[in-house]
N, C-alpha and C positions, 0 to 999 in steps of 0.2 A: 519151797525146798531148794536149797542151794548147796551143791557139793563143792568141797574145796573152798569154803567161805571164810577160812581162817586168816587169809591175807590177800593182798593184791586185788585183782579184779573181783574175786568172789566176795571179799570183804566189802568192797565198794558197792556191789550189787545188794548185799544184805543190808547195809546201812541205808541206802537209798530207798529200797522197798519198804523198810521199816518206817522211814520218815513219811512215806506215802500211805501208811496205814495197814500194810500187810502184816499178817502174823508170820514171822520168819522162822524157818527151821534150818539151823546151821548144821550141816553134815560134814564132819571133819575127822581126819585120822588122829589129830592131836587134841586131846581133851583140854589142854591148857589154852590152845588157840581158840577152840570153840567157846569155852567159858568166857574168855576175854571179850570176844565179839558180842556175845549175848549180854554181858555186863554193860558194855558200851552202849548197846542199843537200848537197854532198859534205863540207863542213866539219862538218855535223851528222850524218854517217854514212850519208847516203842515196845513192841511185844515180840519176844524171841525165845527159842528153845534150842538147846544144844544136843547133838546126837553124835557120839563117837562111833565111827563106822569105817571099815575098810571097804571101799567100793569094789575092790577086786574079789571080794568074798560074797558070793550071791546069797548065802544063808544070812550073813550079817545085814546085807542090804534089805532082804525080805523082812527080817525082824524089825528093822528100823522103820521101813515104810508101813508095815502093818501097825506098828505102835503109833505112828503119826496119823494114819487113817486118811480120810478124804482130804484131798488137796487139789488145787487148781493150777498151780505153776510148778514146773520143775526146771531148774537151771543146771545143766550138766557142765560144770566148770572145772572139776578136779582134773588135774593133769600134771605130768612131769616132762621135762625137756631132756634132750640128749644130744651131744655133739659127736659126730662121726659120719664117715662115708660107708658105702656098702661093704668095702673090703677092710674097714677098720672097726666096724661095729660088732662086738662080740655077741654071740647068740643069747647069752644071758641078759645083756643090756637091751637087745631088741625085744626079747620077751617081756622084760620089765616095763618098757614103754607101752607095748601092746596091752599088757595086763591092766595098767592104770588108765591109759588114754582111750582104749577101745573096749576091752572087756568091762571096765568100770562103767562106761556109758551104757553098754548093752545091759548090764545088770540093773541099772537104775531104770532104763526103759522097760525091761522085762517086768519089774515090780511095780512101776508107776502106772503104766498104761491100763491094766485091768481096773485099777482104782479110778482112774479118770473116766474110763468107759462106763463104769457103774454110777458115776457122779455127774453125768451130763457134760462131759468134755473137760478140756483144759488146754494149757499152752506149755510147750516144751521149747526151750532154747538151748542148743548145744554150742559149746565153744570150739570152733574150728580154728583155722589160722590161714594166713596168706601162704604159708608153707604148703598148703593143700593145692594151691593154684600156680605157684611159681617155683622155679628152681632155686632153693636157698642152699648156699654152700654148707657142707658138713652137717646136714640135718636129715640124713637118710631115714632113720627110724621115726623121728618126729613127723616128718613130712608124710610118710606112709600112714601113720596113725591119724593124722588130721585129714588126710584124703578119705580115710574110712569114715570119719565123722561126717564129712560133707555128704557122702553117699548114703549113710544111715539116716541122715536128716531127711533127704528126699524120699527114701523108702518109707519112713514113718509117716511123713506128711501124706503120701499117696495111700497108704494102707488104712489110715484112721481118720481121714477127712469126713467120712460118713458118721463118725462118732463124735463129731464136733471137737476134735483134737487138732490143734494147729502145731506145726513143728518147723522151726527156722533155726538158722545158725549164724553166728558172728565170726568173721575171720579177721582178727586184729593183725596189724603189723607189730612193730615193737611198742610195748607199753612200759612205762616207767614204774616198775614194781620192785619190792625188796629183792626179788630174784635177780633182777638186772644188777642192782648194787652189789649183791653178794658175788655174782658171777665176775664182775669187774675187779672186785677186791681180791678174789681168789686167783684169777688168771692174768691180771695186769696190775700187780701191786706197784704203787707209785705213779701209775699212768691212768688212774681211774677217770680223771676229768677229761683227758685227751681222748680216751677210747669212748667215753660216754658221748662226747660231741660227734665223734666219727660215726657211731651207731645211729645217733639222732639224725644225721644228715643223709642216711640211706633212705629216709622218707622224703619225698620231694617237698613236703610242707615244711621241712627243716627241723622237726622235733619229734619226740616220742609222744604217743597218746598218754593220757592219764587214765587210771582205773575208773575214775568217776565219769569220764566221757563214755567209756564202754558201758558202764552201768546205765547211763541214760538211754542208750540204744536198747539194752535189754528190757528196761522198763517200758519203752514204747512198744516193743514187740509183744510184750505180755499184756498190754492194755487193750481195752475195748476199741480204742481208736485204730488198732492194727488188726481188727477182726477179719479183714479181707486178705490178709497176708499169710501164706503158708508155703512150705516147700522152697524157701528162698534163703540163699546165703548172702550176708551183708559184709563185703570187704570194709574193714575199718582201718584204713592203711595210709592216710595222708597222701594219697596219690601213688602209692608204691606200684600197684599192678598196672595202672594205665599210663602213668606219666614218666616212669623210668625208661630210659633208652638203653 
């Protein structure tokens, strides 16, 4: 079960898991995006189902999870970004980020964990961010939300280890997704290439990650080979946290 699987990292995870034989459930706000990903997976011989669901609405999430039933993997990937500082972030914008990035994850955990407990366990991967661990300029609300995700991951891992439920998180730095391209087009018209290179160079490794690379880490964390790993955050940052001076 992958939230926000309609594009970017979520799509890459859905495609990779399907190629590896998983029955993938695409949970998306956009019916068109969900249907498109499912069609692409099926065209490549995979098994997938689409579910239109607003993760901020607990009743919708509950109905969706009950319809899917028993599952072994939950990827909490759905999220939105916001640019602003503490004194420039409007209350409505702050609440919107929290609704999607924090309440949305909570709703999925709330509905998924009882099913996993009754089904002999499972694996949860939450998408955090290096913004949870480092001061990123103009990312006040987003950083706060991702910090909450990191804390929630540890709490869930602690509380449900005895139920054979593992919970970890991934903290990417910049990943080249359609969001990045749209952001540059909107905010830096005519300078997209220049700004893309500038943003790429903020990672010491000299480039952005690809969604497919993040998907490979998610696959590992959900595999039996990672059965000894829980309560851990994985910076996926090209050296951003440790090598930037």
